[in-house]
LUMLUMDREN-2810 file (N, C-alpha, C; in Angstrom, 1 decimal):
<atoms>
<atom><aa>X</aa><ch>A</ch><at>N</at><xx>-15.7</xx><yy>38.4</yy><zz>-49.9</zz></atom>
<atom><aa>X</aa><ch>A</ch><at>CA</at><xx>-15.3</xx><yy>38.3</yy><zz>-48.5</zz></atom>
<atom><aa>X</aa><ch>A</ch><at>C</at><xx>-14.0</xx><yy>39.0</yy><zz>-48.2</zz></atom>
<atom><aa>X</aa><ch>A</ch><at>N</at><xx>-13.9</xx><yy>39.5</yy><zz>-47.0</zz></atom>
<atom><aa>X</aa><ch>A</ch><at>CA</at><xx>-12.7</xx><yy>40.2</yy><zz>-46.6</zz></atom>
<atom><aa>X</aa><ch>A</ch><at>C</at><xx>-11.5</xx><yy>39.3</yy><zz>-46.5</zz></atom>
<atom><aa>X</aa><ch>A</ch><at>N</at><xx>-10.3</xx><yy>39.8</yy><zz>-46.8</zz></atom>
<atom><aa>X</aa><ch>A</ch><at>CA</at><xx>-9.1</xx><yy>39.0</yy><zz>-46.6</zz></atom>
<atom><aa>X</aa><ch>A</ch><at>C</at><xx>-8.7</xx><yy>39.1</yy><zz>-45.1</zz></atom>
<atom><aa>X</aa><ch>A</ch><at>N</at><xx>-7.8</xx><yy>38.2</yy><zz>-44.7</zz></atom>
<atom><aa>X</aa><ch>A</ch><at>CA</at><xx>-7.2</xx><yy>38.3</yy><zz>-43.3</zz></atom>
<atom><aa>X</aa><ch>A</ch><at>C</at><xx>-6.5</xx><yy>39.6</yy><zz>-43.0</zz></atom>
<atom><aa>X</aa><ch>A</ch><at>N</at><xx>-5.8</xx><yy>40.1</yy><zz>-44.0</zz></atom>
<atom><aa>X</aa><ch>A</ch><at>CA</at><xx>-5.2</xx><yy>41.4</yy><zz>-43.8</zz></atom>
<atom><aa>X</aa><ch>A</ch><at>C</at><xx>-6.2</xx><yy>42.5</yy><zz>-43.6</zz></atom>
<atom><aa>X</aa><ch>A</ch><at>N</at><xx>-7.3</xx><yy>42.5</yy><zz>-44.4</zz></atom>
<atom><aa>X</aa><ch>A</ch><at>CA</at><xx>-8.3</xx><yy>43.5</yy><zz>-44.2</zz></atom>
<atom><aa>X</aa><ch>A</ch><at>C</at><xx>-9.0</xx><yy>43.4</yy><zz>-42.8</zz></atom>
<atom><aa>X</aa><ch>A</ch><at>N</at><xx>-9.2</xx><yy>42.2</yy><zz>-42.4</zz></atom>
<atom><aa>X</aa><ch>A</ch><at>CA</at><xx>-9.8</xx><yy>41.9</yy><zz>-41.1</zz></atom>
<atom><aa>X</aa><ch>A</ch><at>C</at><xx>-8.9</xx><yy>42.4</yy><zz>-40.0</zz></atom>
<atom><aa>X</aa><ch>A</ch><at>N</at><xx>-7.6</xx><yy>42.2</yy><zz>-40.1</zz></atom>
<atom><aa>X</aa><ch>A</ch><at>CA</at><xx>-6.7</xx><yy>42.6</yy><zz>-39.0</zz></atom>
<atom><aa>X</aa><ch>A</ch><at>C</at><xx>-6.7</xx><yy>44.2</yy><zz>-38.9</zz></atom>
<atom><aa>X</aa><ch>A</ch><at>N</at><xx>-6.8</xx><yy>44.8</yy><zz>-40.1</zz></atom>
<atom><aa>X</aa><ch>A</ch><at>CA</at><xx>-6.9</xx><yy>46.3</yy><zz>-40.1</zz></atom>
<atom><aa>X</aa><ch>A</ch><at>C</at><xx>-8.2</xx><yy>46.7</yy><zz>-39.4</zz></atom>
<atom><aa>X</aa><ch>A</ch><at>N</at><xx>-9.3</xx><yy>46.1</yy><zz>-39.8</zz></atom>
<atom><aa>X</aa><ch>A</ch><at>CA</at><xx>-10.6</xx><yy>46.5</yy><zz>-39.2</zz></atom>
<atom><aa>X</aa><ch>A</ch><at>C</at><xx>-10.6</xx><yy>46.2</yy><zz>-37.7</zz></atom>
<atom><aa>X</aa><ch>A</ch><at>N</at><xx>-10.1</xx><yy>45.1</yy><zz>-37.3</zz></atom>
<atom><aa>X</aa><ch>A</ch><at>CA</at><xx>-10.0</xx><yy>44.8</yy><zz>-35.8</zz></atom>
<atom><aa>X</aa><ch>A</ch><at>C</at><xx>-9.2</xx><yy>45.9</yy><zz>-35.1</zz></atom>
<atom><aa>X</aa><ch>A</ch><at>N</at><xx>-8.1</xx><yy>46.3</yy><zz>-35.6</zz></atom>
<atom><aa>X</aa><ch>A</ch><at>CA</at><xx>-7.3</xx><yy>47.3</yy><zz>-35.0</zz></atom>
<atom><aa>X</aa><ch>A</ch><at>C</at><xx>-8.1</xx><yy>48.7</yy><zz>-35.0</zz></atom>
<atom><aa>X</aa><ch>A</ch><at>N</at><xx>-8.7</xx><yy>49.0</yy><zz>-36.1</zz></atom>
<atom><aa>X</aa><ch>A</ch><at>CA</at><xx>-9.5</xx><yy>50.2</yy><zz>-36.2</zz></atom>
<atom><aa>X</aa><ch>A</ch><at>C</at><xx>-10.7</xx><yy>50.2</yy><zz>-35.2</zz></atom>
<atom><aa>X</aa><ch>A</ch><at>N</at><xx>-11.3</xx><yy>49.1</yy><zz>-35.0</zz></atom>
<atom><aa>X</aa><ch>A</ch><at>CA</at><xx>-12.4</xx><yy>49.0</yy><zz>-34.1</zz></atom>
<atom><aa>X</aa><ch>A</ch><at>C</at><xx>-12.0</xx><yy>49.3</yy><zz>-32.7</zz></atom>
<atom><aa>X</aa><ch>A</ch><at>N</at><xx>-10.7</xx><yy>49.3</yy><zz>-32.3</zz></atom>
<atom><aa>X</aa><ch>A</ch><at>CA</at><xx>-10.3</xx><yy>49.7</yy><zz>-31.0</zz></atom>
<atom><aa>X</aa><ch>A</ch><at>C</at><xx>-10.4</xx><yy>51.2</yy><zz>-30.9</zz></atom>
<atom><aa>X</aa><ch>A</ch><at>N</at><xx>-10.4</xx><yy>52.0</yy><zz>-32.0</zz></atom>
<atom><aa>X</aa><ch>A</ch><at>CA</at><xx>-10.4</xx><yy>53.4</yy><zz>-32.0</zz></atom>
<atom><aa>X</aa><ch>A</ch><at>C</at><xx>-11.7</xx><yy>54.1</yy><zz>-32.4</zz></atom>
<atom><aa>X</aa><ch>A</ch><at>N</at><xx>-12.5</xx><yy>53.4</yy><zz>-33.2</zz></atom>
<atom><aa>X</aa><ch>A</ch><at>CA</at><xx>-13.7</xx><yy>53.9</yy><zz>-33.8</zz></atom>
<atom><aa>X</aa><ch>A</ch><at>C</at><xx>-14.8</xx><yy>52.9</yy><zz>-33.9</zz></atom>
<atom><aa>X</aa><ch>A</ch><at>N</at><xx>-16.0</xx><yy>53.3</yy><zz>-34.1</zz></atom>
<atom><aa>X</aa><ch>A</ch><at>CA</at><xx>-17.2</xx><yy>52.4</yy><zz>-34.3</zz></atom>
<atom><aa>X</aa><ch>A</ch><at>C</at><xx>-17.2</xx><yy>52.1</yy><zz>-35.8</zz></atom>
<atom><aa>X</aa><ch>A</ch><at>N</at><xx>-17.2</xx><yy>50.8</yy><zz>-36.1</zz></atom>
<atom><aa>X</aa><ch>A</ch><at>CA</at><xx>-17.2</xx><yy>50.4</yy><zz>-37.5</zz></atom>
<atom><aa>X</aa><ch>A</ch><at>C</at><xx>-18.6</xx><yy>50.5</yy><zz>-38.1</zz></atom>
<atom><aa>X</aa><ch>A</ch><at>N</at><xx>-18.7</xx><yy>50.7</yy><zz>-39.4</zz></atom>
<atom><aa>X</aa><ch>A</ch><at>CA</at><xx>-20.0</xx><yy>50.8</yy><zz>-40.0</zz></atom>
<atom><aa>X</aa><ch>A</ch><at>C</at><xx>-20.6</xx><yy>49.5</yy><zz>-40.2</zz></atom>
<atom><aa>X</aa><ch>A</ch><at>N</at><xx>-21.9</xx><yy>49.5</yy><zz>-40.5</zz></atom>
<atom><aa>X</aa><ch>A</ch><at>CA</at><xx>-22.7</xx><yy>48.3</yy><zz>-40.6</zz></atom>
<atom><aa>X</aa><ch>A</ch><at>C</at><xx>-22.0</xx><yy>47.3</yy><zz>-41.6</zz></atom>
<atom><aa>X</aa><ch>A</ch><at>N</at><xx>-21.6</xx><yy>47.7</yy><zz>-42.8</zz></atom>
<atom><aa>X</aa><ch>A</ch><at>CA</at><xx>-21.0</xx><yy>46.9</yy><zz>-43.8</zz></atom>
<atom><aa>X</aa><ch>A</ch><at>C</at><xx>-19.7</xx><yy>46.3</yy><zz>-43.3</zz></atom>
<atom><aa>X</aa><ch>A</ch><at>N</at><xx>-18.9</xx><yy>47.1</yy><zz>-42.6</zz></atom>
<atom><aa>X</aa><ch>A</ch><at>CA</at><xx>-17.7</xx><yy>46.6</yy><zz>-42.1</zz></atom>
<atom><aa>X</aa><ch>A</ch><at>C</at><xx>-17.9</xx><yy>45.6</yy><zz>-41.0</zz></atom>
<atom><aa>X</aa><ch>A</ch><at>N</at><xx>-18.9</xx><yy>45.8</yy><zz>-40.1</zz></atom>
<atom><aa>X</aa><ch>A</ch><at>CA</at><xx>-19.2</xx><yy>44.8</yy><zz>-39.0</zz></atom>
<atom><aa>X</aa><ch>A</ch><at>C</at><xx>-19.7</xx><yy>43.5</yy><zz>-39.6</zz></atom>
<atom><aa>X</aa><ch>A</ch><at>N</at><xx>-20.5</xx><yy>43.6</yy><zz>-40.6</zz></atom>
<atom><aa>X</aa><ch>A</ch><at>CA</at><xx>-21.1</xx><yy>42.4</yy><zz>-41.2</zz></atom>
<atom><aa>X</aa><ch>A</ch><at>C</at><xx>-20.0</xx><yy>41.6</yy><zz>-41.9</zz></atom>
<atom><aa>X</aa><ch>A</ch><at>N</at><xx>-19.1</xx><yy>42.3</yy><zz>-42.7</zz></atom>
<atom><aa>X</aa><ch>A</ch><at>CA</at><xx>-18.0</xx><yy>41.6</yy><zz>-43.4</zz></atom>
<atom><aa>X</aa><ch>A</ch><at>C</at><xx>-17.1</xx><yy>41.0</yy><zz>-42.4</zz></atom>
<atom><aa>X</aa><ch>A</ch><at>N</at><xx>-16.8</xx><yy>41.7</yy><zz>-41.3</zz></atom>
<atom><aa>X</aa><ch>A</ch><at>CA</at><xx>-15.9</xx><yy>41.2</yy><zz>-40.3</zz></atom>
<atom><aa>X</aa><ch>A</ch><at>C</at><xx>-16.5</xx><yy>40.0</yy><zz>-39.6</zz></atom>
<atom><aa>X</aa><ch>A</ch><at>N</at><xx>-17.7</xx><yy>40.0</yy><zz>-39.2</zz></atom>
<atom><aa>X</aa><ch>A</ch><at>CA</at><xx>-18.3</xx><yy>38.9</yy><zz>-38.5</zz></atom>
<atom><aa>X</aa><ch>A</ch><at>C</at><xx>-18.4</xx><yy>37.7</yy><zz>-39.4</zz></atom>
<atom><aa>X</aa><ch>A</ch><at>N</at><xx>-18.7</xx><yy>37.9</yy><zz>-40.7</zz></atom>
<atom><aa>X</aa><ch>A</ch><at>CA</at><xx>-18.7</xx><yy>36.7</yy><zz>-41.6</zz></atom>
<atom><aa>X</aa><ch>A</ch><at>C</at><xx>-17.4</xx><yy>36.1</yy><zz>-41.7</zz></atom>
<atom><aa>X</aa><ch>A</ch><at>N</at><xx>-16.3</xx><yy>36.9</yy><zz>-41.8</zz></atom>
<atom><aa>X</aa><ch>A</ch><at>CA</at><xx>-15.0</xx><yy>36.4</yy><zz>-41.9</zz></atom>
<atom><aa>X</aa><ch>A</ch><at>C</at><xx>-14.6</xx><yy>35.6</yy><zz>-40.7</zz></atom>
<atom><aa>X</aa><ch>A</ch><at>N</at><xx>-14.9</xx><yy>36.2</yy><zz>-39.5</zz></atom>
<atom><aa>X</aa><ch>A</ch><at>CA</at><xx>-14.6</xx><yy>35.6</yy><zz>-38.2</zz></atom>
<atom><aa>X</aa><ch>A</ch><at>C</at><xx>-15.3</xx><yy>34.3</yy><zz>-38.0</zz></atom>
<atom><aa>X</aa><ch>A</ch><at>N</at><xx>-16.5</xx><yy>34.1</yy><zz>-38.6</zz></atom>
<atom><aa>X</aa><ch>A</ch><at>CA</at><xx>-17.1</xx><yy>32.8</yy><zz>-38.4</zz></atom>
<atom><aa>X</aa><ch>A</ch><at>C</at><xx>-16.4</xx><yy>31.7</yy><zz>-39.2</zz></atom>
<atom><aa>X</aa><ch>A</ch><at>N</at><xx>-15.6</xx><yy>32.1</yy><zz>-40.2</zz></atom>
<atom><aa>X</aa><ch>A</ch><at>CA</at><xx>-14.9</xx><yy>31.1</yy><zz>-41.0</zz></atom>
<atom><aa>X</aa><ch>A</ch><at>C</at><xx>-13.4</xx><yy>31.0</yy><zz>-40.8</zz></atom>
<atom><aa>X</aa><ch>A</ch><at>N</at><xx>-12.8</xx><yy>31.9</yy><zz>-40.1</zz></atom>
<atom><aa>X</aa><ch>A</ch><at>CA</at><xx>-11.4</xx><yy>32.0</yy><zz>-40.0</zz></atom>
<atom><aa>X</aa><ch>A</ch><at>C</at><xx>-10.9</xx><yy>31.9</yy><zz>-38.5</zz></atom>
<atom><aa>X</aa><ch>A</ch><at>N</at><xx>-10.4</xx><yy>30.8</yy><zz>-38.1</zz></atom>
<atom><aa>X</aa><ch>A</ch><at>CA</at><xx>-9.9</xx><yy>30.6</yy><zz>-36.8</zz></atom>
<atom><aa>X</aa><ch>A</ch><at>C</at><xx>-8.7</xx><yy>31.5</yy><zz>-36.4</zz></atom>
<atom><aa>X</aa><ch>A</ch><at>N</at><xx>-7.8</xx><yy>31.7</yy><zz>-37.4</zz></atom>
<atom><aa>X</aa><ch>A</ch><at>CA</at><xx>-6.7</xx><yy>32.6</yy><zz>-37.1</zz></atom>
<atom><aa>X</aa><ch>A</ch><at>C</at><xx>-7.1</xx><yy>34.0</yy><zz>-36.8</zz></atom>
<atom><aa>X</aa><ch>A</ch><at>N</at><xx>-8.0</xx><yy>34.6</yy><zz>-37.5</zz></atom>
<atom><aa>X</aa><ch>A</ch><at>CA</at><xx>-8.5</xx><yy>35.9</yy><zz>-37.2</zz></atom>
<atom><aa>X</aa><ch>A</ch><at>C</at><xx>-9.3</xx><yy>36.0</yy><zz>-35.9</zz></atom>
<atom><aa>X</aa><ch>A</ch><at>N</at><xx>-10.0</xx><yy>34.9</yy><zz>-35.7</zz></atom>
<atom><aa>X</aa><ch>A</ch><at>CA</at><xx>-10.8</xx><yy>34.9</yy><zz>-34.4</zz></atom>
<atom><aa>X</aa><ch>A</ch><at>C</at><xx>-9.8</xx><yy>34.9</yy><zz>-33.2</zz></atom>
<atom><aa>X</aa><ch>A</ch><at>N</at><xx>-8.7</xx><yy>34.1</yy><zz>-33.4</zz></atom>
<atom><aa>X</aa><ch>A</ch><at>CA</at><xx>-7.6</xx><yy>34.1</yy><zz>-32.3</zz></atom>
<atom><aa>X</aa><ch>A</ch><at>C</at><xx>-7.0</xx><yy>35.5</yy><zz>-32.2</zz></atom>
<atom><aa>X</aa><ch>A</ch><at>N</at><xx>-6.7</xx><yy>36.2</yy><zz>-33.3</zz></atom>
<atom><aa>X</aa><ch>A</ch><at>CA</at><xx>-6.2</xx><yy>37.5</yy><zz>-33.3</zz></atom>
<atom><aa>X</aa><ch>A</ch><at>C</at><xx>-7.1</xx><yy>38.5</yy><zz>-32.6</zz></atom>
<atom><aa>X</aa><ch>A</ch><at>N</at><xx>-8.4</xx><yy>38.4</yy><zz>-32.8</zz></atom>
<atom><aa>X</aa><ch>A</ch><at>CA</at><xx>-9.4</xx><yy>39.2</yy><zz>-32.1</zz></atom>
<atom><aa>X</aa><ch>A</ch><at>C</at><xx>-9.3</xx><yy>39.0</yy><zz>-30.6</zz></atom>
<atom><aa>X</aa><ch>A</ch><at>N</at><xx>-9.3</xx><yy>37.7</yy><zz>-30.2</zz></atom>
<atom><aa>X</aa><ch>A</ch><at>CA</at><xx>-9.2</xx><yy>37.4</yy><zz>-28.8</zz></atom>
<atom><aa>X</aa><ch>A</ch><at>C</at><xx>-7.9</xx><yy>38.0</yy><zz>-28.2</zz></atom>
<atom><aa>X</aa><ch>A</ch><at>N</at><xx>-6.8</xx><yy>37.9</yy><zz>-28.9</zz></atom>
<atom><aa>X</aa><ch>A</ch><at>CA</at><xx>-5.5</xx><yy>38.5</yy><zz>-28.4</zz></atom>
<atom><aa>X</aa><ch>A</ch><at>C</at><xx>-5.6</xx><yy>40.0</yy><zz>-28.3</zz></atom>
<atom><aa>X</aa><ch>A</ch><at>N</at><xx>-6.2</xx><yy>40.7</yy><zz>-29.2</zz></atom>
<atom><aa>X</aa><ch>A</ch><at>CA</at><xx>-6.4</xx><yy>42.1</yy><zz>-29.1</zz></atom>
<atom><aa>X</aa><ch>A</ch><at>C</at><xx>-7.2</xx><yy>42.5</yy><zz>-27.9</zz></atom>
<atom><aa>X</aa><ch>A</ch><at>N</at><xx>-8.3</xx><yy>41.7</yy><zz>-27.7</zz></atom>
<atom><aa>X</aa><ch>A</ch><at>CA</at><xx>-9.2</xx><yy>42.0</yy><zz>-26.5</zz></atom>
<atom><aa>X</aa><ch>A</ch><at>C</at><xx>-8.4</xx><yy>41.7</yy><zz>-25.2</zz></atom>
<atom><aa>X</aa><ch>A</ch><at>N</at><xx>-7.6</xx><yy>40.7</yy><zz>-25.2</zz></atom>
<atom><aa>X</aa><ch>A</ch><at>CA</at><xx>-6.8</xx><yy>40.4</yy><zz>-24.0</zz></atom>
<atom><aa>X</aa><ch>A</ch><at>C</at><xx>-5.9</xx><yy>41.5</yy><zz>-23.7</zz></atom>
<atom><aa>X</aa><ch>A</ch><at>N</at><xx>-5.2</xx><yy>42.0</yy><zz>-24.7</zz></atom>
<atom><aa>X</aa><ch>A</ch><at>CA</at><xx>-4.2</xx><yy>43.1</yy><zz>-24.5</zz></atom>
<atom><aa>X</aa><ch>A</ch><at>C</at><xx>-4.9</xx><yy>44.4</yy><zz>-24.1</zz></atom>
<atom><aa>X</aa><ch>A</ch><at>N</at><xx>-6.0</xx><yy>44.7</yy><zz>-24.7</zz></atom>
<atom><aa>X</aa><ch>A</ch><at>CA</at><xx>-6.8</xx><yy>45.9</yy><zz>-24.3</zz></atom>
<atom><aa>X</aa><ch>A</ch><at>C</at><xx>-7.1</xx><yy>45.8</yy><zz>-22.8</zz></atom>
<atom><aa>X</aa><ch>A</ch><at>N</at><xx>-7.6</xx><yy>44.7</yy><zz>-22.3</zz></atom>
<atom><aa>X</aa><ch>A</ch><at>CA</at><xx>-8.0</xx><yy>44.6</yy><zz>-20.9</zz></atom>
<atom><aa>X</aa><ch>A</ch><at>C</at><xx>-6.8</xx><yy>44.6</yy><zz>-20.0</zz></atom>
<atom><aa>X</aa><ch>A</ch><at>N</at><xx>-5.7</xx><yy>43.9</yy><zz>-20.4</zz></atom>
<atom><aa>X</aa><ch>A</ch><at>CA</at><xx>-4.5</xx><yy>43.9</yy><zz>-19.6</zz></atom>
<atom><aa>X</aa><ch>A</ch><at>C</at><xx>-3.9</xx><yy>45.3</yy><zz>-19.5</zz></atom>
<atom><aa>X</aa><ch>A</ch><at>N</at><xx>-3.9</xx><yy>46.1</yy><zz>-20.6</zz></atom>
<atom><aa>X</aa><ch>A</ch><at>CA</at><xx>-3.3</xx><yy>47.4</yy><zz>-20.5</zz></atom>
<atom><aa>X</aa><ch>A</ch><at>C</at><xx>-4.2</xx><yy>48.3</yy><zz>-19.6</zz></atom>
<atom><aa>X</aa><ch>A</ch><at>N</at><xx>-5.5</xx><yy>48.2</yy><zz>-19.8</zz></atom>
<atom><aa>X</aa><ch>A</ch><at>CA</at><xx>-6.4</xx><yy>49.0</yy><zz>-19.0</zz></atom>
<atom><aa>X</aa><ch>A</ch><at>C</at><xx>-6.2</xx><yy>48.7</yy><zz>-17.5</zz></atom>
<atom><aa>X</aa><ch>A</ch><at>N</at><xx>-6.1</xx><yy>47.4</yy><zz>-17.1</zz></atom>
<atom><aa>X</aa><ch>A</ch><at>CA</at><xx>-5.8</xx><yy>47.0</yy><zz>-15.7</zz></atom>
<atom><aa>X</aa><ch>A</ch><at>C</at><xx>-4.5</xx><yy>47.6</yy><zz>-15.2</zz></atom>
<atom><aa>X</aa><ch>A</ch><at>N</at><xx>-3.5</xx><yy>47.5</yy><zz>-16.1</zz></atom>
<atom><aa>X</aa><ch>A</ch><at>CA</at><xx>-2.2</xx><yy>48.0</yy><zz>-15.7</zz></atom>
<atom><aa>X</aa><ch>A</ch><at>C</at><xx>-2.2</xx><yy>49.5</yy><zz>-15.4</zz></atom>
<atom><aa>X</aa><ch>A</ch><at>N</at><xx>-2.9</xx><yy>50.3</yy><zz>-16.3</zz></atom>
<atom><aa>X</aa><ch>A</ch><at>CA</at><xx>-3.0</xx><yy>51.7</yy><zz>-16.2</zz></atom>
<atom><aa>X</aa><ch>A</ch><at>C</at><xx>-3.8</xx><yy>52.1</yy><zz>-14.9</zz></atom>
<atom><aa>X</aa><ch>A</ch><at>N</at><xx>-4.8</xx><yy>51.3</yy><zz>-14.6</zz></atom>
<atom><aa>X</aa><ch>A</ch><at>CA</at><xx>-5.7</xx><yy>51.6</yy><zz>-13.5</zz></atom>
<atom><aa>X</aa><ch>A</ch><at>C</at><xx>-5.3</xx><yy>51.0</yy><zz>-12.2</zz></atom>
<atom><aa>X</aa><ch>A</ch><at>N</at><xx>-4.2</xx><yy>50.3</yy><zz>-12.1</zz></atom>
<atom><aa>X</aa><ch>A</ch><at>CA</at><xx>-3.8</xx><yy>49.6</yy><zz>-10.9</zz></atom>
<atom><aa>X</aa><ch>A</ch><at>C</at><xx>-3.5</xx><yy>50.7</yy><zz>-9.8</zz></atom>
<atom><aa>X</aa><ch>A</ch><at>N</at><xx>-3.7</xx><yy>50.3</yy><zz>-8.6</zz></atom>
<atom><aa>X</aa><ch>A</ch><at>CA</at><xx>-3.6</xx><yy>51.3</yy><zz>-7.5</zz></atom>
<atom><aa>X</aa><ch>A</ch><at>C</at><xx>-2.2</xx><yy>51.3</yy><zz>-6.9</zz></atom>
<atom><aa>X</aa><ch>A</ch><at>N</at><xx>-1.4</xx><yy>50.3</yy><zz>-7.1</zz></atom>
<atom><aa>X</aa><ch>A</ch><at>CA</at><xx>-0.1</xx><yy>50.2</yy><zz>-6.5</zz></atom>
<atom><aa>X</aa><ch>A</ch><at>C</at><xx>1.0</xx><yy>50.9</yy><zz>-7.4</zz></atom>
<atom><aa>X</aa><ch>A</ch><at>N</at><xx>0.6</xx><yy>51.7</yy><zz>-8.3</zz></atom>
<atom><aa>X</aa><ch>A</ch><at>CA</at><xx>1.5</xx><yy>52.3</yy><zz>-9.2</zz></atom>
<atom><aa>X</aa><ch>A</ch><at>C</at><xx>2.4</xx><yy>53.3</yy><zz>-8.4</zz></atom>
<atom><aa>X</aa><ch>A</ch><at>N</at><xx>3.7</xx><yy>53.4</yy><zz>-8.9</zz></atom>
<atom><aa>X</aa><ch>A</ch><at>CA</at><xx>4.6</xx><yy>54.3</yy><zz>-8.2</zz></atom>
<atom><aa>X</aa><ch>A</ch><at>C</at><xx>4.2</xx><yy>55.8</yy><zz>-8.5</zz></atom>
</atoms>
């Protein structure tokens, strides 16, 4: 099973590239068992959405 450190790297890489099947399976297995990494994934998702909204806002100077 992947370590939390490996999972954090994969979650970050997943923002930039499509993960392979083995990577995705290992990641999902770990996330089913680890609340901390699941929370980290949600935080990354939140930040990605927030940054996208900020960049796309219409009232920008």
